C-alpha positions in Angstrom: 0.0 0.0 0.0 1.3 3.4 -0.9 2.1 5.7 2.0 -0.6 8.2 3.1 1.0 11.6 2.6 -0.3 14.0 5.2 0.1 17.7 6.3 -0.5 18.9 9.8 -1.9 22.4 10.3 -2.2 23.8 13.8 -0.9 27.1 15.3 -0.1 25.4 18.6 3.3 23.6 18.6 2.3 21.2 21.4 -0.8 20.1 19.3 1.4 19.5 16.3 3.9 17.5 18.4 1.2 15.3 19.8 -0.3 14.6 16.4 3.2 13.8 15.1 3.8 11.4 17.9 0.5 9.6 17.3 1.1 9.4 13.5 4.6 7.9 14.0 2.8 4.7 15.2 1.5 4.2 11.7 4.2 3.1 9.2 2.0 3.8 6.2 1.7 7.5 7.1 4.3 10.1 5.9 4.2 13.6 7.3 5.3 15.8 4.4 4.8 19.1 6.1 3.8 20.8 9.4 2.2 24.3 9.2 1.8 26.8 12.0 -0.8 28.9 10.1 -3.2 29.0 7.2 -0.8 30.7 4.8 1.8 27.9 5.3 -1.0 25.4 4.8 -2.1 26.8 1.4 1.6 26.9 0.2 2.2 23.3 1.4 -0.9 21.9 -0.3 -0.2 23.8 -3.5 3.4 22.5 -3.7 3.2 19.1 -2.1 -0.3 17.8 -3.1 -0.8 15.7 0.1 -3.5 13.0 0.4 -4.8 14.2 3.7 -4.9 17.4 5.7 -5.2 17.5 9.6 -6.6 20.9 9.9 -7.2 23.1 13.0 -10.1 25.6 12.8 -9.3 28.4 15.2 -6.1 30.0 13.9 -5.0 33.6 13.5 -5.2 35.4 10.2 -6.6 32.5 8.2 -8.9 30.0 9.9 -9.5 26.4 8.9 -12.5 27.2 6.8 -10.7 29.9 4.9 -7.9 27.4 4.2 -10.5 25.0 2.8 -11.9 27.7 0.6 -8.5 28.5 -0.8 -7.3 24.9 -1.5 -10.4 23.7 -3.2 -10.6 20.0 -3.5 -6.9 19.2 -3.6 -6.8 17.2 -0.3 -9.1 15.3 1.9 -9.5 16.9 5.3 -9.8 15.8 8.9 -10.7 18.6 11.4 -8.6 18.7 14.5 -10.0 21.3 16.9 -11.0 22.1 20.5 -14.4 23.4 19.3 -17.4 21.0 18.6 -20.0 23.5 17.3 -19.3 22.7 13.6 -19.1 18.9 13.9 -22.7 18.0 13.2 -22.9 20.0 10.0 -19.4 18.8 8.9 -20.6 15.2 9.2 -23.9 15.9 7.5 -21.9 16.6 4.3 -19.5 13.7 4.8 -16.3 15.3 6.1 -13.9 12.4 6.7 -13.7 12.9 10.5 -13.7 15.5 13.3 -11.1 15.0 16.0 -12.1 16.9 19.2 -9.1 17.9 21.3 -8.0 16.2 23.5 -8.2 13.0 21.6 -6.4 9.6 22.1 -4.1 7.6 19.9 -6.9 5.1 19.3 -9.3 7.8 18.2 -6.7 9.0 15.7 -6.4 5.5 14.4 -10.1 5.4 13.8 -9.9 8.6 11.8 -7.1 7.2 9.7 -9.1 4.2 8.9 -11.9 6.4 7.8 -9.5 8.3 5.6 -8.1 5.2 4.0 -11.5 3.9 3.1 -12.6 7.2 1.5 -9.4 8.1 -0.4 -10.7 6.1 -3.4 -14.0 7.9 -3.4 -14.9 11.3 -4.9 -14.0 14.3 -2.7 -16.6 16.3 -1.0 -17.1 19.7 -2.7 -15.2 22.0 -0.4 -17.6 25.0 -1.1 -20.4 22.8 0.4 -18.3 22.0 3.4 -17.4 25.6 4.0 -21.0 26.8 3.6 -22.3 24.1 5.9 -19.8 24.6 8.6 -20.1 28.4 8.9 -23.0 30.0 10.8 -26.1 30.6 8.7 -26.5 33.9 7.0 -22.9 35.0 7.9 -21.7 37.8 5.6 -18.0 37.9 4.8 -15.8 40.8 5.9 -13.0 40.0 3.4 -12.4 38.0 0.2 -9.7 35.4 0.0 -8.2 34.8 -3.4 -5.5 32.3 -4.2 -2.8 32.9 -6.8 -0.8 29.8 -7.0 0.8 29.4 -3.5 0.1 33.1 -2.7 -3.0 34.4 -1.0 -4.6 37.8 -1.5 -6.8 39.2 1.2 -9.2 42.0 0.2 -11.2 43.7 2.9 -14.8 44.1 1.8 -14.6 47.9 2.2 -11.9 48.1 -0.4 -13.9 46.4 -3.2 -15.0 48.8 -5.9 -17.1 46.4 -7.9 -17.3 42.8 -9.0 -17.5 41.6 -12.6 -18.5 38.2 -14.0 -15.9 36.8 -16.4 -16.8 33.3 -17.8 -16.2 30.8 -15.0 -14.6 33.5 -12.7 -15.5 36.7 -11.1 -13.1 39.7 -11.1 -12.8 41.7 -8.0 -11.7 45.3 -8.7 -10.0 47.0 -5.8 -7.8 50.1 -5.6 -6.9 49.9 -9.3 -6.1 46.2 -9.2 -8.0 43.1 -10.5 -8.2 39.7 -8.8 -9.8 36.7 -10.3 -11.6 34.1 -8.2 -13.3 30.9 -9.5 -16.9 31.3 -8.4 -20.1 32.6 -9.9 -21.4 36.1 -9.5 -24.5 34.7 -7.7 -22.1 33.0 -5.1 -20.3 36.3 -4.6 -23.6 38.2 -4.2 -24.9 35.8 -1.6 -21.9 36.3 0.6 -22.1 40.2 0.6 -24.0 42.6 2.8 -26.9 43.8 0.6 -27.0 47.2 2.3 -23.5 47.9 0.9 -23.4 45.9 -2.4 -26.0 45.8 -5.1 -26.4 43.7 -8.3 -26.8 46.5 -10.9 -26.5 44.2 -13.9 -26.3 40.5 -14.7 -22.5 41.0 -14.9 -21.8 43.5 -12.2 -22.1 44.0 -8.4 -21.4 47.5 -7.2 -20.1 48.8 -3.8 -22.6 51.7 -3.5 -20.0 53.8 -1.6 -18.1 54.0 -4.9 -21.0 55.5 -6.8 -20.6 59.1 -7.9 -23.8 59.5 -10.0 -26.2 57.8 -12.3 -26.6 58.8 -15.9 -29.3 58.3 -18.4 -27.7 57.6 -21.8 -30.6 56.0 -23.7 -34.3 55.3 -23.2 -34.6 53.3 -20.1 -30.8 52.7 -20.0 -28.6 54.0 -17.3 -24.9 53.9 -16.4 -23.3 54.1 -13.0 -20.4 56.5 -12.8 -17.9 55.6 -10.1 -15.7 58.1 -8.3 -12.7 57.1 -10.3 -14.6 57.7 -13.6 -15.4 54.0 -14.3 -18.7 53.5 -16.2 -20.8 50.4 -15.5 -24.0 49.4 -17.2 -27.2 49.4 -15.1 -30.1 47.2 -16.0 -33.7 48.1 -15.3 -33.8 45.8 -12.3 -30.4 47.1 -11.2 -31.7 50.6 -11.4 -34.7 49.7 -9.2 -32.4 48.1 -6.7 -30.1 51.1 -6.6 -33.0 53.5 -6.1 -34.2 51.4 -3.2 -30.8 51.9 -1.4 -30.0 55.5 -2.3 
């Protein structure tokens, strides 16, 4: 049997050490990296392509769910955390396992058996896992965008507008553009509707960037942003804007 290549992600050195000790009892497991934060985890997964990720949830800067969002479906994941509040939803959508700290060596062995049995099966869609594990109706305060092994963090307040581009959306912020593989509808659902409005089938606007609305043809409007950018506004988008302004 090929070795199970794993990455350990936990901001606590003691927790990583204990997990390393337990895993050393399994000769078919190879620890290819240990990460003390989410940024290191994204880099390790991108470069090493492990089979399995032991992932803490509560970490500074990037939490476990944000790591999952960034790595997509590149690794199977076992949660290792001191918090049980996300366990039920994680299991509902078939996460491999959920190790609640403190756990025993025998409990880890059970989790590894679960992982081995599921490695040959299709991976759970990570966007479903993230959506199910986060509190309902939670609106994001920042957007995470992966560029290879690098991660860009864009605070919501710095987004000017969002544009649909084929299978991606383009976030425009401070004169820069960042592509993220998601639909415009997914982006819209994660945003505060008192601050962002869908003005067109291809555009979501941060209303704080709006300078004025112009009528340029019968029943056709354009949104003029503070930096001079012009965006088309549909009839429905115009109604939505008027409701907020």
